[in-house]
C-alpha positions, 0 to 999 in steps of 0.5 A, a space after each residue: 610054845 614059849 622059850 624063856 631065857 634066864 640071865 645065866 643062860 644068855 641070849 643065843 647068837 650073841 657074840 659079845 661084840 657089843 661090849 667090845 664096841 663100848 670098850 673101843 669107843 671109851 678108849 677112843 674118847 679117853 685118847 681124844 680127851 688126852 690129846 685135847 689136854 696136850 693140844 688145846 687147839 685141837 678142840 677148836 678144830 673138833 668143834 669147827 668140824 662138828 659145826 660144819 658137819 651139822 650145817 652140811 647135814 641140815 642143808 642136805 636134809 632141807 634139800 631132801 625135804 624140798 625134793 619130797 615136797 616137789 614129788 608130793 605136789 605131783 600127786 596132790 589134786 586140788 578140789 575144783 570149785 564150781 
């Protein structure tokens, strides 16, 4: 009925791709850090790109909320006063 897994057995179907992801992410961050130390002006571009991306994301989220509010208002029926 129940199948128990111990630490030694591992999880069936796990291919170890998770560890490869974290190793490649760590290597990428390490290389980015070295590139910033060598070229400090790169940091300004990265920060500017992050701010632009955050702004564009917020504008897109706001437009999405506006569309949802418009869609929701079509289905809301106000109570009529007598």
